[in-house]
PDB file of N, CA, C and O in Angstrom:
ATOM      1  N   UNK A   1      54.704 129.804 108.744  1.00  0.00           N
ATOM      2  CA  UNK A   1      54.582 128.615 108.916  1.00  0.00           C
ATOM      3  C   UNK A   1      55.065 128.195 107.065  1.00  0.00           C
ATOM      4  O   UNK A   1      54.882 128.916 106.084  1.00  0.00           O
ATOM      5  N   UNK A   2      55.462 127.332 107.093  1.00  0.00           N
ATOM      6  CA  UNK A   2      56.147 126.699 105.648  1.00  0.00           C
ATOM      7  C   UNK A   2      55.559 126.029 104.757  1.00  0.00           C
ATOM      8  O   UNK A   2      55.906 124.850 104.687  1.00  0.00           O
ATOM      9  N   UNK A   3      54.774 126.385 104.040  1.00  0.00           N
ATOM     10  CA  UNK A   3      54.272 125.113 103.189  1.00  0.00           C
ATOM     11  C   UNK A   3      54.743 124.704 101.964  1.00  0.00           C
ATOM     12  O   UNK A   3      53.954 124.366 101.081  1.00  0.00           O
ATOM     13  N   UNK A   4      56.297 124.688 101.755  1.00  0.00           N
ATOM     14  CA  UNK A   4      56.790 123.956 101.012  1.00  0.00           C
ATOM     15  C   UNK A   4      57.128 122.437 101.273  1.00  0.00           C
ATOM     16  O   UNK A   4      57.658 121.862 102.223  1.00  0.00           O
ATOM     17  N   UNK A   5      56.586 121.983  99.992  1.00  0.00           N
ATOM     18  CA  UNK A   5      56.845 120.458  99.649  1.00  0.00           C
ATOM     19  C   UNK A   5      57.913 119.600 100.302  1.00  0.00           C
ATOM     20  O   UNK A   5      58.995 120.030  99.904  1.00  0.00           O
ATOM     21  N   UNK A   6      58.064 118.724 101.009  1.00  0.00           N
ATOM     22  CA  UNK A   6      58.895 117.915 101.799  1.00  0.00           C
ATOM     23  C   UNK A   6      59.119 116.638 100.941  1.00  0.00           C
ATOM     24  O   UNK A   6      58.213 115.913 100.529  1.00  0.00           O
ATOM     25  N   UNK A   7      60.203 116.495 100.768  1.00  0.00           N
ATOM     26  CA  UNK A   7      60.877 114.821 100.298  1.00  0.00           C
ATOM     27  C   UNK A   7      60.808 113.966 100.999  1.00  0.00           C
ATOM     28  O   UNK A   7      61.335 114.230 102.080  1.00  0.00           O
ATOM     29  N   UNK A   8      60.261 112.683 100.914  1.00  0.00           N
ATOM     30  CA  UNK A   8      61.202 111.422 102.083  1.00  0.00           C
ATOM     31  C   UNK A   8      61.341 110.753 100.621  1.00  0.00           C
ATOM     32  O   UNK A   8      60.513 110.448  99.763  1.00  0.00           O
ATOM     33  N   UNK A   9      62.868 110.647 100.713  1.00  0.00           N
ATOM     34  CA  UNK A   9      63.760 109.685 100.020  1.00  0.00           C
ATOM     35  C   UNK A   9      63.566 108.146 100.576  1.00  0.00           C
ATOM     36  O   UNK A   9      63.262 107.872 101.737  1.00  0.00           O
ATOM     37  N   UNK A  10      63.845 107.020  99.325  1.00  0.00           N
ATOM     38  CA  UNK A  10      63.291 105.576  99.529  1.00  0.00           C
ATOM     39  C   UNK A  10      64.609 105.172  98.626  1.00  0.00           C
ATOM     40  O   UNK A  10      64.667 105.513  97.445  1.00  0.00           O
ATOM     41  N   UNK A  11      65.409 104.602  99.106  1.00  0.00           N
ATOM     42  CA  UNK A  11      66.000 104.029  97.648  1.00  0.00           C
ATOM     43  C   UNK A  11      66.147 102.144  98.090  1.00  0.00           C
ATOM     44  O   UNK A  11      66.389 101.674  99.202  1.00  0.00           O
ATOM     45  N   UNK A  12      65.935 101.494  96.959  1.00  0.00           N
ATOM     46  CA  UNK A  12      65.590 100.040  97.310  1.00  0.00           C
ATOM     47  C   UNK A  12      66.825  99.276  96.372  1.00  0.00           C
ATOM     48  O   UNK A  12      67.077  98.071  96.345  1.00  0.00           O
ATOM     49  N   UNK A  13      67.394 100.203  95.737  1.00  0.00           N
ATOM     50  CA  UNK A  13      68.189  99.165  94.748  1.00  0.00           C
ATOM     51  C   UNK A  13      69.029  98.213  95.419  1.00  0.00           C
ATOM     52  O   UNK A  13      69.185  97.182  94.765  1.00  0.00           O
ATOM     53  N   UNK A  14      69.755  98.257  96.782  1.00  0.00           N
ATOM     54  CA  UNK A  14      70.864  97.737  97.030  1.00  0.00           C
ATOM     55  C   UNK A  14      69.506  96.087  97.784  1.00  0.00           C
ATOM     56  O   UNK A  14      69.744  94.879  97.781  1.00  0.00           O
ATOM     57  N   UNK A  15      68.511  96.661  98.182  1.00  0.00           N
ATOM     58  CA  UNK A  15      67.669  95.189  98.745  1.00  0.00           C
ATOM     59  C   UNK A  15      67.512  94.749  97.487  1.00  0.00           C
ATOM     60  O   UNK A  15      67.731  93.539  97.551  1.00  0.00           O
ATOM     61  N   UNK A  16      67.226  95.074  96.248  1.00  0.00           N
ATOM     62  CA  UNK A  16      66.884  94.181  95.010  1.00  0.00           C
ATOM     63  C   UNK A  16      68.077  93.769  94.686  1.00  0.00           C
ATOM     64  O   UNK A  16      67.792  93.205  93.629  1.00  0.00           O
ATOM     65  N   UNK A  17      68.901  93.667  94.775  1.00  0.00           N
ATOM     66  CA  UNK A  17      70.550  93.082  94.146  1.00  0.00           C
ATOM     67  C   UNK A  17      70.794  92.327  95.129  1.00  0.00           C
ATOM     68  O   UNK A  17      71.850  91.701  95.212  1.00  0.00           O
ATOM     69  N   UNK A  18      69.794  92.271  96.076  1.00  0.00           N
ATOM     70  CA  UNK A  18      70.438  91.649  97.504  1.00  0.00           C
ATOM     71  C   UNK A  18      69.282  90.400  97.357  1.00  0.00           C
ATOM     72  O   UNK A  18      69.337  89.355  98.005  1.00  0.00           O
ATOM     73  N   UNK A  19      68.200  90.745  96.337  1.00  0.00           N
ATOM     74  CA  UNK A  19      66.933  90.099  96.279  1.00  0.00           C
ATOM     75  C   UNK A  19      66.371  90.181  97.684  1.00  0.00           C
ATOM     76  O   UNK A  19      66.387  89.086  98.246  1.00  0.00           O
ATOM     77  N   UNK A  20      66.036  90.858  98.174  1.00  0.00           N
ATOM     78  CA  UNK A  20      65.837  91.033  99.441  1.00  0.00           C
ATOM     79  C   UNK A  20      64.134  91.991  98.911  1.00  0.00           C
ATOM     80  O   UNK A  20      64.317  93.057  98.323  1.00  0.00           O
ATOM     81  N   UNK A  21      62.799  91.595  99.129  1.00  0.00           N
ATOM     82  CA  UNK A  21      61.907  92.481  98.749  1.00  0.00           C
ATOM     83  C   UNK A  21      61.404  93.579  99.282  1.00  0.00           C
ATOM     84  O   UNK A  21      60.685  93.524 100.279  1.00  0.00           O
ATOM     85  N   UNK A  22      61.800  94.995  98.533  1.00  0.00           N
ATOM     86  CA  UNK A  22      61.387  96.532  99.436  1.00  0.00           C
ATOM     87  C   UNK A  22      59.962  96.648  99.659  1.00  0.00           C
ATOM     88  O   UNK A  22      59.587  97.637 100.289  1.00  0.00           O
ATOM     89  N   UNK A  23      59.009  95.725  99.212  1.00  0.00           N
ATOM     90  CA  UNK A  23      57.553  96.554  99.263  1.00  0.00           C
ATOM     91  C   UNK A  23      56.928  96.901 100.515  1.00  0.00           C
ATOM     92  O   UNK A  23      56.057  97.770 100.544  1.00  0.00           O
ATOM     93  N   UNK A  24      57.369  96.186 101.727  1.00  0.00           N
ATOM     94  CA  UNK A  24      57.214  96.710 103.093  1.00  0.00           C
ATOM     95  C   UNK A  24      57.744  98.063 103.372  1.00  0.00           C
ATOM     96  O   UNK A  24      57.061  98.761 104.122  1.00  0.00           O
ATOM     97  N   UNK A  25      59.029  98.640 102.819  1.00  0.00           N
ATOM     98  CA  UNK A  25      60.050  99.133 102.950  1.00  0.00           C
ATOM     99  C   UNK A  25      59.132 100.699 102.112  1.00  0.00           C
ATOM    100  O   UNK A  25      59.116 101.875 102.476  1.00  0.00           O
ATOM    101  N   UNK A  26      58.787 100.340 101.484  1.00  0.00           N
ATOM    102  CA  UNK A  26      57.696 101.505 100.408  1.00  0.00           C
ATOM    103  C   UNK A  26      56.916 101.871 101.231  1.00  0.00           C
ATOM    104  O   UNK A  26      56.872 102.924 101.867  1.00  0.00           O
ATOM    105  N   UNK A  27      56.048 100.685 101.239  1.00  0.00           N
ATOM    106  CA  UNK A  27      54.580 101.023 102.097  1.00  0.00           C
ATOM    107  C   UNK A  27      54.577 101.710 102.926  1.00  0.00           C
ATOM    108  O   UNK A  27      53.946 102.746 102.715  1.00  0.00           O
ATOM    109  N   UNK A  28      55.320 101.549 104.465  1.00  0.00           N
ATOM    110  CA  UNK A  28      55.897 102.131 105.406  1.00  0.00           C
ATOM    111  C   UNK A  28      55.999 103.746 104.908  1.00  0.00           C
ATOM    112  O   UNK A  28      55.274 104.579 105.452  1.00  0.00           O
ATOM    113  N   UNK A  29      56.785 104.070 104.019  1.00  0.00           N
ATOM    114  CA  UNK A  29      57.468 105.197 103.782  1.00  0.00           C
ATOM    115  C   UNK A  29      55.721 105.979 103.270  1.00  0.00           C
ATOM    116  O   UNK A  29      55.337 107.093 103.626  1.00  0.00           O
ATOM    117  N   UNK A  30      55.067 105.156 102.522  1.00  0.00           N
ATOM    118  CA  UNK A  30      54.284 105.579 102.015  1.00  0.00           C
ATOM    119  C   UNK A  30      52.642 106.142 103.030  1.00  0.00           C
ATOM    120  O   UNK A  30      51.685 106.897 102.858  1.00  0.00           O
ATOM    121  N   UNK A  31      53.159 105.201 104.074  1.00  0.00           N
ATOM    122  CA  UNK A  31      52.315 105.076 105.180  1.00  0.00           C
ATOM    123  C   UNK A  31      52.698 106.903 106.593  1.00  0.00           C
ATOM    124  O   UNK A  31      51.906 107.643 107.177  1.00  0.00           O
ATOM    125  N   UNK A  32      54.159 106.867 106.548  1.00  0.00           N
ATOM    126  CA  UNK A  32      54.535 108.201 107.059  1.00  0.00           C
ATOM    127  C   UNK A  32      54.489 109.529 106.525  1.00  0.00           C
ATOM    128  O   UNK A  32      54.608 110.540 107.218  1.00  0.00           O
ATOM    129  N   UNK A  33      54.259 109.512 104.876  1.00  0.00           N
ATOM    130  CA  UNK A  33      54.317 110.508 104.111  1.00  0.00           C
ATOM    131  C   UNK A  33      52.854 111.325 105.100  1.00  0.00           C
ATOM    132  O   UNK A  33      51.859 110.784 105.583  1.00  0.00           O
ATOM    133  N   UNK A  34      53.334 112.964 105.107  1.00  0.00           N
ATOM    134  CA  UNK A  34      52.062 113.862 106.320  1.00  0.00           C
ATOM    135  C   UNK A  34      52.039 115.047 104.937  1.00  0.00           C
ATOM    136  O   UNK A  34      53.063 115.176 104.267  1.00  0.00           O
ATOM    137  N   UNK A  35      50.913 115.777 104.647  1.00  0.00           N
ATOM    138  CA  UNK A  35      50.239 116.838 103.740  1.00  0.00           C
ATOM    139  C   UNK A  35      50.533 116.656 102.725  1.00  0.00           C
ATOM    140  O   UNK A  35      50.090 115.681 102.117  1.00  0.00           O
ATOM    141  N   UNK A  36      51.488 117.629 102.104  1.00  0.00           N
ATOM    142  CA  UNK A  36      52.120 117.296 100.587  1.00  0.00           C
ATOM    143  C   UNK A  36      53.451 116.925 100.694  1.00  0.00           C
ATOM    144  O   UNK A  36      54.262 117.600 100.059  1.00  0.00           O
ATOM    145  N   UNK A  37      54.006 115.627 101.626  1.00  0.00           N
ATOM    146  CA  UNK A  37      54.992 115.606 101.149  1.00  0.00           C
ATOM    147  C   UNK A  37      55.111 114.339 100.243  1.00  0.00           C
ATOM    148  O   UNK A  37      54.185 113.535 100.348  1.00  0.00           O
ATOM    149  N   UNK A  38      56.398 113.964  99.126  1.00  0.00           N
ATOM    150  CA  UNK A  38      56.592 113.128  98.249  1.00  0.00           C
ATOM    151  C   UNK A  38      57.407 112.563  98.757  1.00  0.00           C
ATOM    152  O   UNK A  38      58.268 112.955  99.544  1.00  0.00           O
ATOM    153  N   UNK A  39      57.122 111.207  98.186  1.00  0.00           N
ATOM    154  CA  UNK A  39      57.944 110.056  97.940  1.00  0.00           C
ATOM    155  C   UNK A  39      58.607 110.033  96.899  1.00  0.00           C
ATOM    156  O   UNK A  39      57.979 109.940  95.844  1.00  0.00           O
ATOM    157  N   UNK A  40      60.070 110.111  96.864  1.00  0.00           N
ATOM    158  CA  UNK A  40      60.843 109.753  95.857  1.00  0.00           C
ATOM    159  C   UNK A  40      61.637 108.434  96.296  1.00  0.00           C
ATOM    160  O   UNK A  40      62.393 108.244  97.250  1.00  0.00           O
ATOM    161  N   UNK A  41      61.077 107.345  94.970  1.00  0.00           N
ATOM    162  CA  UNK A  41      62.115 106.099  95.040  1.00  0.00           C
ATOM    163  C   UNK A  41      62.876 105.798  94.204  1.00  0.00           C
ATOM    164  O   UNK A  41      62.489 105.865  93.037  1.00  0.00           O
ATOM    165  N   UNK A  42      64.265 105.346  94.504  1.00  0.00           N
ATOM    166  CA  UNK A  42      65.150 105.129  94.076  1.00  0.00           C
ATOM    167  C   UNK A  42      65.384 103.668  93.868  1.00  0.00           C
ATOM    168  O   UNK A  42      65.942 103.008  94.744  1.00  0.00           O
ATOM    169  N   UNK A  43      64.811 102.909  92.274  1.00  0.00           N
ATOM    170  CA  UNK A  43      65.072 101.700  92.152  1.00  0.00           C
ATOM    171  C   UNK A  43      66.035 101.257  90.691  1.00  0.00           C
ATOM    172  O   UNK A  43      66.345 102.019  89.775  1.00  0.00           O
ATOM    173  N   UNK A  44      66.302 100.086  90.801  1.00  0.00           N
ATOM    174  CA  UNK A  44      67.384  99.606  89.677  1.00  0.00           C
ATOM    175  C   UNK A  44      66.136  99.389  88.303  1.00  0.00           C
ATOM    176  O   UNK A  44      66.575  99.088  87.193  1.00  0.00           O
ATOM    177  N   UNK A  45      64.595  99.569  88.501  1.00  0.00           N
ATOM    178  CA  UNK A  45      64.093  99.440  87.041  1.00  0.00           C
ATOM    179  C   UNK A  45      62.361 100.670  87.445  1.00  0.00           C
ATOM    180  O   UNK A  45      62.011 101.235  88.481  1.00  0.00           O
ATOM    181  N   UNK A  46      61.950 100.628  86.538  1.00  0.00           N
ATOM    182  CA  UNK A  46      60.721 101.502  86.833  1.00  0.00           C
ATOM    183  C   UNK A  46      59.449 100.143  87.354  1.00  0.00           C
ATOM    184  O   UNK A  46      59.147  99.139  86.709  1.00  0.00           O
ATOM    185  N   UNK A  47      58.990 100.529  88.529  1.00  0.00           N
ATOM    186  CA  UNK A  47      58.285  99.459  89.169  1.00  0.00           C
ATOM    187  C   UNK A  47      56.316  99.464  88.634  1.00  0.00           C
ATOM    188  O   UNK A  47      55.370  99.856  89.318  1.00  0.00           O
ATOM    189  N   UNK A  48      56.298  99.018  87.553  1.00  0.00           N
ATOM    190  CA  UNK A  48      54.972  99.195  87.036  1.00  0.00           C
ATOM    191  C   UNK A  48      53.791  98.502  88.189  1.00  0.00           C
ATOM    192  O   UNK A  48      52.695  99.013  88.420  1.00  0.00           O
ATOM    193  N   UNK A  49      54.180  97.563  88.657  1.00  0.00           N
ATOM    194  CA  UNK A  49      53.553  96.955  89.514  1.00  0.00           C
ATOM    195  C   UNK A  49      52.650  97.892  90.618  1.00  0.00           C
ATOM    196  O   UNK A  49      51.430  98.051  90.667  1.00  0.00           O
ATOM    197  N   UNK A  50      54.032  98.605  91.727  1.00  0.00           N
ATOM    198  CA  UNK A  50      53.765  99.458  91.938  1.00  0.00           C
ATOM    199  C   UNK A  50      53.154 100.701  92.122  1.00  0.00           C
ATOM    200  O   UNK A  50      52.721 101.170  93.175  1.00  0.00           O
ATOM    201  N   UNK A  51      53.157 101.317  90.725  1.00  0.00           N
ATOM    202  CA  UNK A  51      52.079 102.377  90.404  1.00  0.00           C
ATOM    203  C   UNK A  51      50.612 102.306  90.585  1.00  0.00           C
ATOM    204  O   UNK A  51      49.806 103.115  91.043  1.00  0.00           O
ATOM    205  N   UNK A  52      50.428 100.512  89.853  1.00  0.00           N
ATOM    206  CA  UNK A  52      48.383 100.538  90.215  1.00  0.00           C
ATOM    207  C   UNK A  52      48.282 100.568  92.035  1.00  0.00           C
ATOM    208  O   UNK A  52      47.384 101.355  92.336  1.00  0.00           O
ATOM    209  N   UNK A  53      48.862 100.017  93.158  1.00  0.00           N
ATOM    210  CA  UNK A  53      49.123 100.013  94.228  1.00  0.00           C
ATOM    211  C   UNK A  53      49.021 101.756  94.743  1.00  0.00           C
ATOM    212  O   UNK A  53      47.939 102.143  95.184  1.00  0.00           O
ATOM    213  N   UNK A  54      49.868 102.466  94.678  1.00  0.00           N
ATOM    214  CA  UNK A  54      49.398 103.564  94.956  1.00  0.00           C
ATOM    215  C   UNK A  54      48.653 104.324  94.182  1.00  0.00           C
ATOM    216  O   UNK A  54      48.646 105.474  94.618  1.00  0.00           O
ATOM    217  N   UNK A  55      47.894 104.170  93.032  1.00  0.00           N
ATOM    218  CA  UNK A  55      46.969 104.828  92.153  1.00  0.00           C
ATOM    219  C   UNK A  55      45.722 104.843  93.451  1.00  0.00           C
ATOM    220  O   UNK A  55      45.265 105.922  93.828  1.00  0.00           O
ATOM    221  N   UNK A  56      45.283 103.601  94.021  1.00  0.00           N
ATOM    222  CA  UNK A  56      44.186 103.214  94.620  1.00  0.00           C
ATOM    223  C   UNK A  56      44.269 103.627  95.963  1.00  0.00           C
ATOM    224  O   UNK A  56      43.337 103.558  96.764  1.00  0.00           O
ATOM    225  N   UNK A  57      45.618 104.142  96.245  1.00  0.00           N
ATOM    226  CA  UNK A  57      45.745 105.409  97.629  1.00  0.00           C
ATOM    227  C   UNK A  57      45.909 106.556  97.289  1.00  0.00           C
ATOM    228  O   UNK A  57      46.449 107.379  98.027  1.00  0.00           O
ATOM    229  N   UNK A  58      45.300 106.932  95.637  1.00  0.00           N
ATOM    230  CA  UNK A  58      45.824 108.228  95.452  1.00  0.00           C
ATOM    231  C   UNK A  58      46.463 109.322  94.971  1.00  0.00           C
ATOM    232  O   UNK A  58      46.094 110.485  94.808  1.00  0.00           O
ATOM    233  N   UNK A  59      48.287 108.303  94.614  1.00  0.00           N
ATOM    234  CA  UNK A  59      49.275 109.080  94.206  1.00  0.00           C
ATOM    235  C   UNK A  59      49.425 109.265  92.616  1.00  0.00           C
ATOM    236  O   UNK A  59      49.040 108.250  92.035  1.00  0.00           O
ATOM    237  N   UNK A  60      49.662 109.796  92.160  1.00  0.00           N
ATOM    238  CA  UNK A  60      50.475 109.951  90.682  1.00  0.00           C
ATOM    239  C   UNK A  60      51.711 109.665  90.733  1.00  0.00           C
ATOM    240  O   UNK A  60      52.276 109.470  91.809  1.00  0.00           O
ATOM    241  N   UNK A  61      52.357 109.591  89.501  1.00  0.00           N
ATOM    242  CA  UNK A  61      53.944 109.162  89.761  1.00  0.00           C
ATOM    243  C   UNK A  61      54.529 109.833  88.071  1.00  0.00           C
ATOM    244  O   UNK A  61      53.891 110.083  87.048  1.00  0.00           O
ATOM    245  N   UNK A  62      55.870 109.941  88.375  1.00  0.00           N
ATOM    246  CA  UNK A  62      56.675 110.711  87.434  1.00  0.00           C
ATOM    247  C   UNK A  62      58.024 109.637  87.570  1.00  0.00           C
ATOM    248  O   UNK A  62      58.700 109.526  88.593  1.00  0.00           O
ATOM    249  N   UNK A  63      58.153 109.200  86.835  1.00  0.00           N
ATOM    250  CA  UNK A  63      59.371 108.300  86.112  1.00  0.00           C
ATOM    251  C   UNK A  63      60.546 109.027  85.412  1.00  0.00           C
ATOM    252  O   UNK A  63      60.503 109.366  84.229  1.00  0.00           O
ATOM    253  N   UNK A  64      61.518 109.223  86.174  1.00  0.00           N
ATOM    254  CA  UNK A  64      62.409 109.323  85.346  1.00  0.00           C
ATOM    255  C   UNK A  64      63.602 108.713  84.953  1.00  0.00           C
ATOM    256  O   UNK A  64      64.307 109.201  85.836  1.00  0.00           O
ATOM    257  N   UNK A  65      64.604 107.804  84.102  1.00  0.00           N
ATOM    258  CA  UNK A  65      65.586 107.240  83.885  1.00  0.00           C
ATOM    259  C   UNK A  65      66.846 107.965  84.364  1.00  0.00           C
ATOM    260  O   UNK A  65      67.039 109.036  83.789  1.00  0.00           O
ATOM    261  N   UNK A  66      67.717 107.627  85.262  1.00  0.00           N
ATOM    262  CA  UNK A  66      68.544 108.642  85.856  1.00  0.00           C
ATOM    263  C   UNK A  66      69.997 107.602  85.253  1.00  0.00           C
ATOM    264  O   UNK A  66      71.040 108.256  85.250  1.00  0.00           O
ATOM    265  N   UNK A  67      70.082 106.817  84.995  1.00  0.00           N
ATOM    266  CA  UNK A  67      70.768 105.736  84.489  1.00  0.00           C
ATOM    267  C   UNK A  67      70.386 103.982  84.288  1.00  0.00           C
ATOM    268  O   UNK A  67      69.395 103.409  84.741  1.00  0.00           O
ATOM    269  N   UNK A  68      71.475 103.392  83.491  1.00  0.00           N
ATOM    270  CA  UNK A  68      70.792 102.634  83.161  1.00  0.00           C
ATOM    271  C   UNK A  68      69.922 101.450  84.359  1.00  0.00           C
ATOM    272  O   UNK A  68      68.823 100.941  84.141  1.00  0.00           O
ATOM    273  N   UNK A  69      70.751 101.242  85.564  1.00  0.00           N
ATOM    274  CA  UNK A  69      70.092 101.093  86.410  1.00  0.00           C
ATOM    275  C   UNK A  69      69.420 101.536  87.915  1.00  0.00           C
ATOM    276  O   UNK A  69      69.204 100.984  88.995  1.00  0.00           O
ATOM    277  N   UNK A  70      69.236 102.808  87.335  1.00  0.00           N
ATOM    278  CA  UNK A  70      68.544 103.517  88.347  1.00  0.00           C
ATOM    279  C   UNK A  70      67.465 104.462  87.765  1.00  0.00           C
ATOM    280  O   UNK A  70      67.819 105.313  86.949  1.00  0.00           O
ATOM    281  N   UNK A  71      66.143 104.357  88.147  1.00  0.00           N
ATOM    282  CA  UNK A  71      65.457 105.149  88.156  1.00  0.00           C
ATOM    283  C   UNK A  71      64.715 105.851  89.243  1.00  0.00           C
ATOM    284  O   UNK A  71      64.470 105.529  90.406  1.00  0.00           O
ATOM    285  N   UNK A  72      64.440 106.858  88.560  1.00  0.00           N
ATOM    286  CA  UNK A  72      63.850 107.818  90.351  1.00  0.00           C
ATOM    287  C   UNK A  72      62.278 107.896  89.718  1.00  0.00           C
ATOM    288  O   UNK A  72      61.969 108.168  88.558  1.00  0.00           O
ATOM    289  N   UNK A  73      61.443 107.592  90.781  1.00  0.00           N
ATOM    290  CA  UNK A  73      60.273 107.578  90.874  1.00  0.00           C
ATOM    291  C   UNK A  73      59.465 108.779  92.090  1.00  0.00           C
ATOM    292  O   UNK A  73      59.441 108.696  93.318  1.00  0.00           O
ATOM    293  N   UNK A  74      58.820 109.931  91.117  1.00  0.00           N
ATOM    294  CA  UNK A  74      58.424 110.741  92.243  1.00  0.00           C
ATOM    295  C   UNK A  74      56.510 110.108  92.733  1.00  0.00           C
ATOM    296  O   UNK A  74      55.556 109.911  91.981  1.00  0.00           O
ATOM    297  N   UNK A  75      56.566 110.027  93.564  1.00  0.00           N
ATOM    298  CA  UNK A  75      54.740 109.836  93.889  1.00  0.00           C
ATOM    299  C   UNK A  75      54.511 111.079  94.608  1.00  0.00           C
ATOM    300  O   UNK A  75      55.387 111.543  95.337  1.00  0.00           O
ATOM    301  N   UNK A  76      52.927 111.874  94.379  1.00  0.00           N
ATOM    302  CA  UNK A  76      52.539 112.593  94.231  1.00  0.00           C
ATOM    303  C   UNK A  76      51.351 112.792  95.035  1.00  0.00           C
ATOM    304  O   UNK A  76      50.461 112.727  94.187  1.00  0.00           O
ATOM    305  N   UNK A  77      50.707 113.026  96.324  1.00  0.00           N
ATOM    306  CA  UNK A  77      49.355 112.829  96.219  1.00  0.00           C
ATOM    307  C   UNK A  77      48.461 113.585  95.497  1.00  0.00           C
ATOM    308  O   UNK A  77      48.524 114.812  95.416  1.00  0.00           O
ATOM    309  N   UNK A  78      47.404 112.705  94.828  1.00  0.00           N
ATOM    310  CA  UNK A  78      46.464 113.760  93.676  1.00  0.00           C
ATOM    311  C   UNK A  78      46.217 114.957  94.048  1.00  0.00           C
ATOM    312  O   UNK A  78      46.490 115.972  93.407  1.00  0.00           O
ATOM    313  N   UNK A  79      45.434 114.868  95.612  1.00  0.00           N
ATOM    314  CA  UNK A  79      44.743 115.949  95.651  1.00  0.00           C
ATOM    315  C   UNK A  79      45.395 116.729  96.426  1.00  0.00           C
ATOM    316  O   UNK A  79      44.741 117.638  96.937  1.00  0.00           O
ATOM    317  N   UNK A  80      46.884 116.627  96.760  1.00  0.00           N
ATOM    318  CA  UNK A  80      47.209 117.433  98.210  1.00  0.00           C
ATOM    319  C   UNK A  80      46.767 117.323  99.379  1.00  0.00           C
ATOM    320  O   UNK A  80      46.244 116.312  99.849  1.00  0.00           O
ATOM    321  N   UNK A  81      46.946 118.341  99.919  1.00  0.00           N
ATOM    322  CA  UNK A  81      46.089 118.284 101.272  1.00  0.00           C
ATOM    323  C   UNK A  81      45.007 119.592 101.537  1.00  0.00           C
ATOM    324  O   UNK A  81      44.959 120.417 102.449  1.00  0.00           O
ATOM    325  N   UNK A  82      44.292 119.425 100.501  1.00  0.00           N
ATOM    326  CA  UNK A  82      43.207 120.190  99.495  1.00  0.00           C
ATOM    327  C   UNK A  82      42.008 119.928 100.943  1.00  0.00           C
ATOM    328  O   UNK A  82      42.166 118.832 101.480  1.00  0.00           O
ATOM    329  N   UNK A  83      40.971 120.754 101.519  1.00  0.00           N
ATOM    330  CA  UNK A  83      40.449 120.638 102.389  1.00  0.00           C
ATOM    331  C   UNK A  83      39.184 121.192 101.577  1.00  0.00           C
ATOM    332  O   UNK A  83      38.094 121.308 102.137  1.00  0.00           O
TER     333      UNK A  83
END
């Protein structure tokens, strides 16, 4: 059995560029996470309001500025898959 952490990537840069609200796309991806999967979000800015929403759902984050308009935010479940 493989217990390696898997990554689910969501890129919302194009939606934001087109003024499309990506919140439901992000939350659907969060809902689909299983076990120790991580969500890697690509956005044109560091999405501070999203941090509070996902913190309430038990996720911590790490933000990395890749380029001027490209942030990569890694969300990980705080307790992982502990029983």
